[in-house]
C-alpha positions in Angstrom: -40.5 -86.8 -78.2 -37.0 -87.7 -79.2 -37.8 -86.9 -82.9 -39.1 -83.4 -82.1 -36.2 -82.6 -79.7 -33.6 -83.7 -82.3 -35.3 -81.6 -85.0 -35.5 -78.6 -82.6 -31.7 -78.8 -82.1 -30.7 -79.5 -85.7 -32.8 -76.9 -87.6 -31.3 -73.8 -85.9 -27.8 -75.3 -86.5 -28.6 -75.8 -90.2 -30.0 -72.2 -90.5 -26.9 -70.7 -88.8 -24.5 -72.7 -90.9 -26.4 -71.7 -94.1 -26.4 -68.0 -93.5 -23.5 -67.2 -91.1 -20.7 -69.7 -92.0 -18.2 -68.7 -94.7 -18.3 -70.9 -97.8 -15.2 -72.9 -96.8 -16.8 -73.8 -93.4 -20.2 -74.5 -94.9 -18.4 -76.9 -97.4 -16.6 -78.6 -94.6 -19.8 -79.1 -92.7 -21.6 -80.5 -95.7 -18.6 -82.8 -96.3 -19.0 -84.0 -92.7 -22.6 -84.8 -93.3 -21.5 -86.7 -96.5 -19.0 -88.8 -94.5 -21.7 -89.7 -92.0 -24.2 -90.6 -94.7 -21.5 -92.6 -96.5 -20.9 -94.6 -93.3 -24.6 -95.4 -93.1 -24.6 -96.3 -96.8 -21.7 -98.7 -96.3 -23.5 -100.3 -93.4 -26.5 -101.0 -95.6 -24.5 -102.5 -98.5 -22.4 -104.6 -96.1 -25.6 -106.0 -94.6 -26.4 -107.2 -98.1 -23.2 -109.1 -98.4 -21.0 -106.6 -100.3 -17.5 -105.6 -99.3 -17.2 -101.9 -100.5 -13.8 -100.3 -100.9 -14.4 -97.9 -98.0 -11.0 -96.1 -97.7 -10.7 -95.5 -101.4 -14.3 -94.3 -101.6 -13.8 -91.8 -98.9 -10.7 -90.5 -100.8 -12.8 -90.1 -103.9 -15.6 -88.4 -102.0 -13.1 -85.9 -100.5 -11.6 -85.3 -104.0 -15.1 -84.6 -105.4 -15.8 -82.0 -102.7 -12.3 -80.4 -103.1 -12.3 -80.1 -106.9 -15.9 -79.0 -107.2 -15.7 -76.4 -104.5 -12.4 -75.0 -105.8 -14.0 -74.9 -109.3 -17.1 -73.1 -108.0 -15.0 -70.3 -106.5 -13.1 -69.8 -109.7 -16.1 -69.9 -112.1 -18.3 -67.8 -109.8 -16.2 -64.7 -110.7 -16.8 -65.0 -114.4 -20.4 -66.2 -115.0 -24.0 -64.8 -114.5 -25.5 -65.7 -111.1 -27.9 -68.4 -112.3 -25.2 -70.1 -114.5 -22.3 -70.3 -112.1 -20.8 -73.7 -111.7 -22.2 -75.3 -114.9 -18.9 -75.6 -116.8 -17.2 -76.6 -113.5 -19.6 -79.4 -112.8 -19.2 -80.7 -116.4 -15.4 -80.4 -116.0 -13.9 -81.4 -112.6 -16.8 -83.6 -111.3 -17.3 -85.1 -114.8 -13.6 -86.2 -115.0 -13.7 -87.6 -111.5 -16.9 -89.5 -112.0 -15.6 -91.0 -115.3 -12.2 -91.9 -113.7 -13.6 -93.4 -110.4 -15.1 -96.6 -111.9 -11.8 -97.5 -113.5 -9.9 -96.8 -110.3 -12.3 -99.0 -108.3 -12.2 -101.8 -110.9 -8.4 -101.8 -110.8 -8.6 -102.0 -107.0 -11.1 -104.9 -107.3 -8.5 -107.1 -109.1 -7.3 -108.2 -105.7 -10.8 -109.3 -104.6 -11.1 -113.0 -103.6 -13.2 -114.5 -104.9 -13.1 -112.6 -108.2 -16.8 -113.0 -108.6 -17.1 -110.2 -106.0 -14.9 -107.8 -107.9 -17.6 -106.2 -110.0 -20.4 -105.8 -107.4 -18.0 -104.5 -104.8 -16.6 -101.9 -107.2 -20.1 -101.0 -108.3 -21.6 -100.4 -104.9 -18.5 -98.4 -103.9 -18.8 -96.1 -107.0 -22.5 -95.5 -106.4 -21.6 -93.5 -103.3 -20.2 -90.7 -105.4 -23.3 -89.7 -107.4 -25.8 -90.8 -104.7 -24.3 -89.0 -101.7 -21.3 -87.0 -103.0 -22.6 -85.2 -106.0 -26.0 -84.7 -104.5 -24.6 -82.9 -101.4 -22.1 -81.0 -103.5 -25.1 -79.4 -105.2 -25.9 -77.7 -101.9 -22.4 -76.2 -101.9 -22.8 -75.0 -105.4 -26.2 -73.4 -104.6 -24.8 -71.8 -101.5 -22.0 -70.1 -103.5 -24.5 -68.3 -105.8 -25.9 -64.9 -105.2 -28.6 -65.3 -102.6 -27.8 -69.0 -102.7 -28.3 -69.3 -98.9 -31.9 -68.1 -99.3 -32.6 -70.5 -102.2 -31.3 -73.4 -100.2 -33.5 -72.4 -97.3 -36.5 -72.3 -99.6 -35.6 -75.7 -101.1 -35.3 -77.3 -97.7 -38.6 -75.8 -96.4 -40.4 -77.1 -99.5 -38.9 -80.6 -99.0 -39.6 -80.6 -95.3 -43.2 -79.4 -95.8 -43.8 -82.2 -98.2 -42.4 -84.8 -95.8 -44.5 -83.5 -92.9 -47.7 -83.4 -95.0 -47.1 -86.9 -96.3 -46.6 -88.3 -92.8 -49.6 -86.7 -91.1 -52.1 -87.1 -93.9 -50.9 -90.6 -94.7 -51.2 -91.6 -91.1 -54.7 -90.1 -90.8 -56.4 -91.2 -94.0 -53.9 -93.2 -96.1 -55.6 -96.3 -97.5 -54.1 -96.9 -100.9 -50.5 -98.1 -100.7 -47.9 -96.2 -102.8 -45.1 -98.8 -102.9 -46.0 -101.8 -100.6 -42.9 -103.8 -101.6 -40.6 -100.9 -100.7 -42.3 -98.9 -98.0 -45.6 -100.4 -96.7 -46.4 -97.3 -94.6 -46.5 -94.8 -97.5 -49.8 -94.1 -99.3 -51.1 -92.3 -102.4 -53.1 -90.0 -100.1 -49.9 -89.0 -98.3 -48.0 -88.6 -101.6 -50.7 -86.3 -103.0 -50.8 -84.3 -99.8 -47.1 -84.0 -99.9 -47.1 -82.5 -103.4 -50.0 -80.1 -102.6 -48.3 -78.9 -99.4 -45.0 -78.3 -101.2 -46.7 -76.2 -103.9 -48.6 -74.1 -101.3 -45.5 -73.4 -99.3 -43.4 -72.7 -102.4 -46.0 -70.1 -103.6 -46.0 -68.4 -100.2 -42.2 -68.4 -100.0 -41.5 -67.1 -103.5 -44.0 -64.2 -103.0 -42.7 -63.4 -99.6 -39.0 -63.1 -100.3 -38.6 -59.4 -99.4 -40.2 -59.8 -95.9 -38.2 -63.0 -95.4 -35.0 -61.1 -96.2 -36.1 -58.3 -93.8 -36.6 -60.8 -91.0 -33.3 -62.5 -91.6 -31.5 -59.1 -91.5 -33.4 -58.2 -88.3 -32.1 -61.5 -86.8 -28.5 -60.6 -88.0 -28.4 -63.8 -90.1 -27.3 -62.0 -93.3 -23.6 -61.4 -93.4 -20.8 -62.5 -95.7 -22.5 -65.9 -96.1 -25.8 -64.4 -97.0 -27.1 -61.6 -99.1 -24.5 -58.9 -99.7 -26.5 -56.0 -101.2 -29.3 -53.7 -100.1 -32.4 -55.3 -101.5 -33.9 -57.8 -103.8 -35.0 -57.2 -107.3 -38.7 -56.7 -108.0 -39.0 -59.7 -110.3 -41.3 -62.5 -108.9 -41.5 -65.9 -110.5 -44.9 -66.6 -112.2 -47.2 -68.9 -110.2 -47.0 -71.7 -112.7 -43.1 -71.6 -112.6 -43.2 -71.9 -108.8 -45.7 -74.7 -108.9 -43.6 -76.6 -111.4 -40.5 -76.0 -109.3 -42.3 -77.4 -106.2 -43.8 -80.4 -108.0 -40.4 -81.4 -109.5 -38.7 -80.9 -106.2 -41.4 -82.9 -104.3 -41.4 -85.8 -106.7 -37.6 -86.0 -106.5 -37.8 -85.9 -102.7 -40.4 -88.7 -102.6 -38.3 -90.8 -105.0 -35.2 -90.3 -102.8 -37.2 -91.5 -99.8 -38.4 -94.6 -101.6 -34.9 -95.4 -102.9 -33.4 -95.4 -99.4 -36.3 -97.4 -98.1 -35.6 -100.0 -100.9 -31.9 -100.1 -99.9 -32.8 -100.7 -96.2 -35.5 -103.3 -97.0 -33.1 -105.1 -99.2 -30.6 -105.2 -96.3 -33.2 -106.2 -93.8 -32.6 -103.1 -91.5 -35.2 -100.6 -90.2 -32.9 -97.6 -90.0 -29.6 -96.7 -91.7 -28.0 -95.8 -88.3 -28.7 -94.7 -84.7 -26.8 -91.4 -84.6 -29.9 -89.2 -84.5 -32.4 -90.2 -81.7 -35.9 -90.7 -83.1 -34.7 -90.2 -86.7 -32.3 -93.1 -87.2 -29.1 -92.4 -89.2 -27.9 -89.4 -91.1 -28.9 -91.1 -94.4 -32.5 -91.5 -93.1 -32.7 -87.7 -92.6 -31.2 -86.6 -95.9 -32.6 -89.3 -98.2 -35.2 -87.0 -99.8 -32.6 -84.2 -100.0 -30.2 -86.4 -101.9 -32.6 -86.4 -104.9 -34.1 -82.9 -104.3 -30.8 -81.0 -104.1 -29.6 -82.0 -107.7 -33.1 -81.1 -109.0 -33.0 -77.8 -107.2 -29.5 -77.0 -108.7 -30.7 -78.0 -112.2 -33.8 -75.7 -111.9 -31.6 -72.8 -110.5 -29.1 -72.9 -113.4 -32.0 -73.4 -115.9 -33.3 -69.9 -115.1 -35.0 -70.0 -111.7 -31.9 -68.3 -110.3 -32.8 -65.0 -111.9 -35.6 -64.6 -109.3 -32.9 -64.7 -106.6 -30.6 -62.0 -108.0 -30.3 -58.3 -107.4 -29.3 -58.7 -103.8 
């Protein structure tokens, strides 16, 4: 009951933030999620005996969001819709991600004993690509033309796969997917997850115009949503949509397994207790942390052209 109630409260908030919040506010909200997920991550690594550089890591996380968001606003004025943010990601985030390990290793010189210097610096750095860069991809996607709609599609595909895996796996799952990491997951659930994601993606991609109509009717499309009158007529081929859904689903399932491995290694059931029935924030976004970068990569690789003309 708690799980359903929590989801019923959070989903409308996510949709409102996605379509109604200006980009700066949406970025701030995503950064807030990143901070909460970082807290859960640090709790897991500390349970394994590491001592992460938390204050410095939070500063680096804030810098990543600030530089990438500023860059996305600048580049977005000069590039085609499905390519916006590429050079910016290669630039500002690349420089920060290259510099961060050196900063953390310098900070680790004061560790006692020195044998903890490297592992503590390493687990601190992992926060940036694992949580920071992954969630920044949502900000980049949201900044694109019709980006809010694409992020909604991405989330629905991921959520559908998660639901299908849970119910099918619970009902008929017999063959363990990764017993060392997550004994409850099965191959039956994994296959059902992929199939469910493909079906929902096909429906969503071929129903974009009516979805836009409903969103406009609900007054969810303002400055944070679609700005023009109507969508273009180009619809992605079925095989493209299926490939998109499969890549997204596999990424999401890997994200779920990776977080399960982190928790099992730390000997904890949940990453936190903030969300009743769901555990911590990291438990809720573990699949998204792998799916969001994949979604961004597919968007800038050409899928974004089917979300232009708005």
